[in-house]
C-alpha positions in Angstrom: -0.2 0.0 0.2 0.9 3.8 -0.5 2.6 5.5 2.7 -0.4 7.8 4.2 1.3 10.2 6.3 -0.8 11.6 9.4 -0.3 14.2 12.4 -3.8 13.9 14.0 -2.3 13.7 17.5 -1.4 17.5 17.1 -4.9 18.3 17.6 -4.6 17.6 21.5 -2.2 20.7 21.9 -1.6 20.1 25.6 -0.9 16.3 25.2 2.8 16.2 24.9 6.2 17.8 24.7 8.1 18.7 21.2 11.6 16.9 21.7 14.7 15.9 19.5 16.3 12.6 19.1 19.8 11.9 20.8 22.7 12.1 18.6 24.0 8.5 18.5 27.7 7.8 17.6 26.8 4.8 15.8 23.8 3.6 14.1 24.2 -0.2 13.0 20.4 -1.9 11.5 19.7 -4.9 13.7 16.2 -5.5 13.0 13.6 -4.2 10.3 9.9 -5.7 10.3 9.0 -5.6 7.0 5.9 -7.4 7.5 4.8 -4.6 9.5 6.3 -2.1 7.4 4.3 -3.4 4.3 0.5 -2.6 6.3 1.9 1.3 6.6 3.6 1.5 3.0 7.6 1.2 4.3 8.8 -2.0 3.1 10.4 -0.2 0.2 12.9 2.0 2.5 16.2 1.3 1.6 18.4 0.4 5.0 19.9 3.5 4.5 16.4 5.7 4.4 15.4 3.2 7.1 18.4 4.6 9.4 17.9 7.6 8.5 13.9 7.7 9.7 14.7 5.3 12.7 18.0 5.7 13.9 18.5 9.5 13.4 14.2 10.3 12.9 14.3 12.5 9.6 10.7 13.6 9.7 8.5 11.9 7.1 6.9 14.8 5.2 3.1 15.2 6.3 3.6 13.7 9.2 4.8 15.1 12.4 7.6 17.9 12.1 9.2 16.5 15.3 9.4 14.1 18.0 6.4 14.4 20.6 7.1 13.1 24.4 3.7 12.4 25.4 2.3 13.4 28.7 0.5 10.9 31.0 0.1 10.3 35.0 -0.6 6.7 36.6 -0.9 4.3 39.2 2.2 2.1 39.2 2.0 -1.0 41.7 -1.3 0.8 43.0 0.5 4.4 43.9 -0.6 7.3 42.3 2.5 8.9 40.2 1.7 12.4 38.7 5.5 12.8 37.5 5.4 10.1 34.2 5.4 11.0 30.8 7.6 9.8 27.6 10.8 9.8 29.4 13.0 8.1 27.1 10.6 7.4 24.0 8.4 9.7 21.8 6.2 9.8 19.2 7.9 10.0 16.1 5.1 9.8 12.9 1.5 8.5 12.8 0.0 6.8 9.3 -2.6 4.6 8.3 -2.5 1.1 7.8 -4.6 -1.0 4.9 -7.3 -1.1 7.1 -7.8 2.5 7.2 -6.7 2.4 11.3 -4.3 5.3 12.4 -1.3 4.1 13.8 1.7 5.3 15.6 5.5 5.1 15.3 6.7 5.4 18.7 10.4 5.0 20.0 11.8 3.4 23.1 15.7 4.6 23.8 15.6 7.8 21.7 17.3 10.3 24.3 15.6 12.0 27.3 12.5 14.2 27.4 11.2 16.6 30.0 9.9 13.2 31.6 13.3 11.5 32.4 13.3 12.7 35.3 17.1 11.0 36.8 16.8 8.3 33.7 19.1 8.6 30.6 17.0 7.8 28.1 18.4 5.2 26.6 17.4 1.4 25.8 19.8 -1.5 26.4 20.3 -3.6 23.3 19.4 -6.6 25.3 15.9 -4.8 26.0 15.1 -4.6 22.6 15.8 -7.8 21.7 13.7 -9.1 24.3 10.7 -6.8 22.7 11.4 -8.3 19.5 11.1 -12.0 20.8 8.2 -11.0 23.2 6.1 -9.2 19.9 6.5 -11.7 17.5 5.4 -14.7 20.1 2.2 -12.7 20.9 1.5 -11.7 17.4 1.9 -15.3 16.2 -0.5 -16.4 19.4 -3.0 -14.1 18.4 -2.8 -11.5 21.3 -3.6 -7.7 19.8 -0.1 -6.8 20.4 2.1 -3.4 19.0 4.8 -5.2 17.0 8.6 -4.2 17.2 9.0 -2.1 14.1 12.8 -1.5 14.2 16.1 -2.3 16.5 19.4 0.0 15.5 22.4 -0.4 17.7 23.4 3.1 18.5 27.3 2.8 19.8 27.0 3.6 23.6 27.7 2.0 26.4 25.2 1.8 29.3 25.4 1.2 33.1 22.2 -1.0 34.7 22.0 -2.3 38.0 19.8 -5.0 37.1 22.3 -6.6 34.0 26.2 -7.2 33.2 27.6 -3.6 32.5 28.6 -1.8 30.9 25.8 -3.0 28.2 25.3 -2.0 24.2 22.5 0.5 23.5 19.8 0.5 21.1 17.2 2.3 20.0 13.9 0.8 19.2 10.9 1.6 17.3 7.1 0.3 17.7 4.7 0.1 15.7 1.2 0.7 17.5 -2.5 1.3 17.5 -2.7 4.6 19.4 -0.6 5.6 22.3 -3.0 6.9 24.5 -3.1 5.4 27.8 -5.4 5.2 31.0 -2.8 7.6 32.3 -3.5 10.0 29.7 -7.1 10.4 31.1 -5.9 10.3 34.5 -3.5 13.1 34.1 -6.0 15.7 32.8 -8.5 14.6 36.0 -6.0 15.4 38.2 -5.4 18.5 36.6 -9.2 19.3 36.3 -9.0 20.0 32.3 -12.5 19.1 31.6 -11.9 20.4 28.2 -9.1 18.6 27.3 -10.6 15.9 29.1 -13.1 15.5 26.7 -11.1 16.5 23.9 -9.4 13.7 24.6 -12.4 11.2 24.6 -13.2 12.1 21.0 -10.0 12.0 19.7 -10.1 8.1 20.7 -13.7 7.7 19.6 -12.7 9.5 16.2 -9.5 8.3 15.3 -9.2 5.4 17.3 -12.2 3.9 17.2 -13.5 5.4 13.9 -16.6 6.5 15.4 -18.9 9.9 15.2 -19.2 11.1 19.1 -22.7 10.2 20.1 -24.8 11.8 23.3 -22.5 10.5 25.7 -18.9 10.4 24.6 -17.3 9.3 27.8 -19.8 6.5 28.3 -19.0 5.4 24.5 -15.7 5.2 24.6 -15.6 3.4 28.1 -17.5 0.8 26.7 -15.1 -0.3 24.3 -12.3 0.1 26.5 -14.0 -2.2 29.3 -14.5 -4.5 26.0 -11.0 -4.6 24.2 -9.1 -4.6 28.0 -11.2 -8.3 29.1 -10.4 -9.4 25.6 -6.6 -8.8 26.4 -6.7 -10.2 29.9 -8.0 -13.2 28.3 -5.6 -13.1 25.4 -2.5 -13.3 28.1 -4.0 -16.7 29.7 -4.3 -18.0 26.7 -1.1 -17.3 25.7 0.5 -18.2 28.8 1.7 -14.7 28.9 3.1 -12.3 31.8 3.5 -8.8 31.1 5.0 -7.9 34.4 3.9 -4.2 34.8 0.3 -3.6 34.5 0.3 -0.4 35.7 -2.3 2.1 34.5 0.1 4.2 32.0 0.8 0.5 30.4 -2.9 0.3 29.4 -3.6 1.3 25.7 -7.4 2.5 25.3 -7.3 0.6 22.3 -6.8 -2.6 24.3 -3.8 -3.1 22.3 -0.7 -4.8 24.4 2.4 -2.8 24.8 5.7 -1.6 26.9 7.4 -5.0 27.5 9.9 -5.2 30.4 10.4 -7.8 32.6 7.9 -10.2 30.6 8.4 -13.8 30.9 6.0 -16.7 29.5 5.0 -19.1 32.2 5.9 -22.9 31.3 3.1 -24.5 33.5 -0.6 -22.9 34.3 1.3 -21.3 37.5 -1.2 -18.6 39.1 1.3 -17.6 40.9 4.0 -16.9 38.3 5.7 -13.6 38.3 7.7 -12.1 35.4 9.2 -8.8 37.6 11.5 -10.0 40.2 10.1 -6.7 41.9 6.9 -7.8 42.2 7.4 -9.0 45.5 4.2 -9.3 46.2 2.5 -11.1 43.3 0.3 -8.2 42.2 1.0 -8.6 38.2 1.4 -12.6 38.7 -0.3 -14.9 35.8 -3.3 -15.6 37.8 -4.1 -12.3 39.0 -3.7 -10.3 35.5 -7.4 -10.1 34.6 -8.0 -8.5 38.1 -4.8 -5.8 37.6 -6.4 -4.8 34.2 -10.2 -4.4 35.9 -8.7 -2.4 38.7 -7.0 -0.2 36.0 -9.9 0.0 33.9 -11.6 1.0 37.3 -9.3 4.1 37.7 -10.4 5.3 34.1 -14.2 5.4 35.3 -12.5 7.4 38.1 -11.4 9.9 35.5 -13.8 10.2 33.4 -16.4 11.0 35.9 -15.5 14.4 35.0 -17.6 14.1 32.0 -20.2 11.2 32.8 -22.2 10.2 36.4 -21.0 7.1 38.4 -24.5 6.0 38.3 -23.7 5.3 34.4 -19.9 4.3 34.3 -20.5 1.8 37.2 -22.8 -0.9 35.4 -20.5 -0.4 32.2 -17.2 -1.5 34.7 -19.6 -4.0 36.1 -19.6 -5.9 32.6 -15.7 -6.8 32.8 -15.9 -9.9 34.6 -18.4 -11.3 32.3 -17.0 -10.0 29.3 -13.6 -11.8 30.6 -14.7 -15.1 31.0 -16.3 -15.2 27.5 -13.2 -13.8 26.2 -11.2 -16.6 27.7 -13.2 -19.4 27.0 -13.4 -18.2 23.3 -9.1 -17.9 23.4 -8.5 -21.1 25.1 -10.7 -23.2 22.4 -9.4 -20.8 19.4 -6.0 -22.1 20.6 -7.1 -25.5 21.0 -8.5 -25.4 17.6 -12.3 -27.0 18.2 -15.3 -25.6 16.8 -17.8 -24.2 19.3 -20.6 -26.3 20.6 -22.6 -24.1 23.1 -22.0 -21.8 26.1 -22.6 -24.2 28.3 -20.4 -27.1 26.8 -17.7 -24.3 25.8 -17.5 -23.2 29.5 -17.2 -26.8 31.2 -14.5 -27.4 28.3 -12.6 -24.4 29.4 -13.0 -24.9 33.2 -12.3 -28.5 32.7 -8.4 -27.3 30.6 -7.2 -24.6 32.8 -8.1 -27.1 36.3 -5.9 -29.8 34.4 -3.4 -27.5 33.5 -3.3 -25.9 37.1 -3.0 -29.4 38.5 -0.6 -31.4 35.9 3.3 -30.5 35.4 2.6 -30.0 31.8 3.5 -27.0 29.8 1.1 -24.9 28.2 2.6 -24.6 24.7 3.0 -28.4 24.6 -0.4 -29.4 25.8 -2.1 -27.0 23.2 0.4 -28.8 20.8 -0.7 -32.1 21.4 -4.2 -31.5 21.4 -4.5 -29.0 18.3 -7.6 -29.8 16.7 -9.1 -31.7 20.0 -7.6 -35.3 19.6 -4.6 -36.1 21.2 -2.0 -37.0 18.4 1.2 -38.4 19.8 2.1 -41.0 22.6 1.6 -38.7 25.9 0.9 -41.2 28.6 0.6 -37.9 31.7 -2.9 -37.4 29.9 -3.9 -40.6 31.2 -3.6 -39.2 34.4 -6.8 -38.3 36.9 -6.7 -34.7 36.7 -7.4 -34.7 32.6 -10.4 -37.2 32.7 -12.7 -34.5 33.1 -11.0 -32.4 29.9 -10.8 -35.6 27.9 -14.3 -36.9 28.6 -15.5 -33.0 27.6 -13.2 -33.0 24.4 -14.3 -36.3 22.8 -17.5 -34.2 21.7 -15.8 -31.4 19.7 -14.7 -31.3 16.2 -11.9 -29.6 14.9 -11.8 -26.4 13.6 -8.3 -26.0 12.5 -6.3 -27.7 9.6 -3.5 -30.1 10.8 -1.9 -30.2 7.5 0.8 -27.6 7.9 4.6 -28.9 8.6 4.7 -27.1 12.0 2.3 -29.7 13.5 4.7 -32.8 12.6 7.7 -31.2 14.7 8.9 -32.9 17.8 8.1 -29.8 20.4 6.2 -26.7 19.9 7.5 -23.6 19.4 8.3 -21.8 22.9 9.8 -18.6 24.4 10.6 -19.3 28.2 13.3 -17.2 30.0 16.3 -20.0 29.4 16.2 -19.8 25.5 15.6 -16.0 25.6 19.1 -16.0 27.3 20.4 -18.5 25.1 19.5 -15.7 21.9 21.2 -13.1 23.9 24.2 -14.9 25.1 26.0 -15.6 21.4 25.0 -11.6 20.5 26.8 -10.4 23.6 29.9 -12.4 23.3 30.0 -12.9 19.4 28.0 -10.3 17.8 26.3 -13.7 16.5 22.5 -12.9 15.3 21.9 -16.0 13.9 19.8 -17.7 17.1 17.3 -14.4 16.6 17.0 -14.7 13.0 16.0 -18.3 13.2 13.6 -17.8 16.2 11.9 -15.0 14.4 11.4 -17.1 11.7 10.4 -20.2 13.8 7.9 -18.2 15.3 6.3 -16.6 12.5 5.8 -20.7 11.0 4.2 -21.2 14.1 1.8 -18.3 13.7 0.9 -19.4 10.2 0.3 -22.9 11.4 -1.9 -21.3 13.8 -4.1 -19.2 11.2 -4.9 -22.6 9.4 -8.4 -22.9 10.7 
């Protein structure tokens, strides 16, 4: 498709600060996502032009004349912080994708901004590699996620307290369906700027949801956010994914997952599995992610009370739990690759599945790989254990909804992304500048994604 530059965010004149990108000592292209680039008309850029745009941040004509650091507040581990905003990133450009959606190209590691506080505004190369792996895996598993668009090594040596230092630096660009967060609304509510709050609501409806604001735009938007975030929480569970930092400034009002720091995929269905070493209380553990996102969405309701009565917002929030349960059932059965039979039967199957996974020491990815299409396709005695009996009985009535002729389903093992492999992929990059394992893993993930689409 043709490139369609946009600058719609400029209508929100108090939502950002103009900034400049850091002048990096080097720009070595390490990853370019041509699949994502094709969706916004940028796949034909030469490597030199790519580096000029996404390493030196030369603006696109017709889009933003200069980068913008977005302003927001947020609850971080349930503590309100009014001193937030884009501290090591900015919005670089906007454009339309093939579906006509407004897309943002935003950065991570692009230098300091007015919101950097004591940070250096930089990103470690390892952090960029980890984000590639997270977004590729989530996209393949059907999670609505930002895509890692570009990773360029920048030639600086960074010091971090949580990894060996000095370590290499990078600047990353992600492609997202908007960068408006729950925390964007919290900031305006905190400032009691009702006019700006109303303008932000209307921007989100018009530009991100493609709708004309009606008589009650705040309620109109809130209903969308509740539905999208309930599905987001369900998609994390079906993927076996733990985001790690589900603060309200990390929840996009489009329901798109983004900003991957201490993420992990849990090997087993372990409710208490955490991703972040600093999450000592397990606030954002695997089994508490729906609760965490629900709490964040409640904070959006609080911010919107300046525009809509609590009595109208509360019933919308109250639909979150039912929406989540329905989405979880749908997501689990979709990953299992079976046709839906009816609400009661589907819920019973999903419940039997998660109960068995919670009791057994079975790898989540292995389970879905073995049972794809609803029938056990390889000799695995573990499924004869008593905890699997209700699942085995329930799934027997289900017909496959997925094709199984993709070569992936004949592999010896499923494609997974556990922390040990992340470290194994990083080790040759750190030690010998060998990127072959990363390149191979991206291809393997995309091959799995193609197999999962055969339904």
